[in-house]
N, C-alpha and C positions, 0 to 999 in steps of 0.2 A: 264580925260578927263573934258572939259569943256561941259555941256549941255543950249542951251536956256531956256531963263524965259518960252515962252510956251509950248517949250516940257517937260521940269517938272510938268507945269502944266497940261498939257494933261496925262501924266503919272500918278499925282497924282490921276485925276480926277477918271481917267480908275480903278487905283487899288482901290481906295476908293469904286469903284460900286460895284465893282467885290465881294471886303469882304464884303459889307454890305450884297450884296444878298447871297452871302454865308452864310452867318450868319442868315438869315430869314430862306434859307431852311434847316439851323439845328433846327432851334425854330422849325418848321414842322414836322422833323424829331424825334426830342425828343420828341414835343407831341405823335405824332405817338405811338412813344416806350414805352411812360410813360403811355398811355392813351389807346389807340386802339388794340395795338400786343396784349398788355397780355388778355383782352377779347376774342380774339378770338382764340389765344392758349390753354385757361383754360380748354377746354374739349371736343376737336375734337370727333365726327366729330359733335356734338348738336351746339358748339360754331361756327364752321363755318358760322352757318347763319346768323354773321353781315355781313358778305361776301356775301353773296348770296342773290339770289330772285330779284323781281324788284325793290327793296329800300335796299337792302345790299349795303355796302361800296365799291366804286369800285376806285381807290384813282390814278391808272393809268394815267389818262390824266391830273391829276394835278402834278403827278411827271413827266412824259414827259416835260410839259409846264414849269415847275421850274427848272428841269436840264438844259434844252433849254437855258433857257432863262441867268442862271448862265454858262452856257459851251462859249457861244456866249460872253458875258461880260469879262471871263477870258480870253478868246482867244485877243479881243481887249486891255485889259490891256497887255497882252504881246506884240501885237504890237506896241502900246505906249510908254512899257518901254524898247523896243529891245534895243536900244542903250546904256543902263545902265547896263555894263555887268554882276554886282555882283546882283543885280534885276533881270537881264533876266534872268541869272542861277536858282535863287533861284525860281524865277517864274515856270520854264522850270520842275525842280525836281516836285515843289508840282501840277503843272499841268499833269506829268506823272504820281504819286502816284494818283490822285484823279480818273484819267483815269483809272487804276488800278482796283480800287474800286468801279468804275461805270462797269467796266467790268465784276468782280463778280458779280456784282448785278445782269446784263443781263445773265449770265449763271447758276447763283444759286437762286438767291432771286426772280426773275420774273416768272421763270419757277414752281418755287414749290406754289408760291403763288397764282397762275391759276388753278394749280392742285386743291387749296384747296378753290378757287372760284369754281370749278367744281361739286368737291364732295357738296359742300351746295348747289350746284343747280339740283343737282340729281345723279350726277355722280357714278360708282360704288365706296363704301368707301374701303380702303386700311386698311389694318391691321395692321401699324405701324403709324399712325397719327399723333396718342402724342408724341411720338420721333421724328418724322420728324418734328413737329410744336414745340415741346421744341429745336428740335436744329436750326428750323429756327430763333427762338426768340433770343437766344444764341450767335449765328453769328450775328443776328442783333445789339445787343450792341455792338459788336466787330467794325462792317460795321460802325455804328453811331458816336462810338467813334473814328478811324480813320476820318471821314471825319472832325470831332471837332477838330480835332488836326492839321489835312489840313489846316482849316481857321483859327485857330489861328498862323499860320505860316505866316501868309499874315500879321498880325500884323507890327514885325519889318524890315518888306519890306516898308510898308506907312510909317512909322517912318522915315527909312533913307530916303526916298523920301523927308520928308519933312523937315527933316533937311538941303537934300540938297538946298532948297530955301533960308535959312538961310546964306548960306556960302558966 
């Protein structure tokens, strides 16, 4: 199928933007996973103090904004790549995988970190906090790795669009 030059340029632009935003998000996830998570999971409930109090870390707003921006750019890239069937199909698969991991985040990671923040702010301490924090940390390694793999899946799609321009 033949696509207009403007169509390919818009598809390339939005695929580049969403890939860039995804990799920026990955950088923040890697930083948080490597630097912050080991600190607050080290020795609960004492280490949860990093999450509590007036000056404790609360990254909720940051992650809501970053994921929202990324998911908007992802949808826009899908819209602008829609006519390019192989790109569209792979983007749909990557978007579905991304949203599955986001659902996992909302069902497991977010509620648990809110519990940990509550403990840091004086809620009754539970007995299995160390095990729960360690499980959260381990599963977070898996989650961040999946996000990185999904974002890497965008690279061959971008290269394919670039190659379409040279044909």
